[in-house]
N, C-alpha and C positions, 0 to 999 in steps of 0.2 A: 274600630269605633268605640267598642265597649270600654276600652281603656282611657277613653278621653277624660272622664272624670268620675267620681265615686257614684253619682246619681246614675250615670248610664251604665256603669258596671253592675249596680244592684238591679236595674231595670233588665239587663240583658239576662243576668243569672235567674231571675224571677220568671221571666217569659220563657226561657229555655227550660226551666224546671217543670213549669206548668205543660210545657209542650211534650216533653219527655214522659211525664206522668200520663197524659192523655193517650199518646201513642202506645205506652206500656199497658194501659187498660184495655185498648182495642185489641192488642196483640196477645194478651193473656188467654181468652178463650180460644183463640186459633191455635195457640202453641199447646195448650191442654189437650185439645181434641186430636190434634196430629200425634202428641205423645201417646195417647191411648189407643190411637189406630196402629201404630207401629210397634208399641211395646209388647215383648215377647216374640217378636219375629226375629230370624236370624239375619245378620247383615249380608248384603248383597256380594260383598268383596271376598 
């Protein structure tokens, strides 16, 4: 559907970009906290 015309293409990319940015900001503190929790530990393998 996003390739239907230029307006829908721009809307789809704008919407998806904002969505990815929001999800990224939510995941950032989770990822950092997990990284600090496991950093310096040996792998289980």
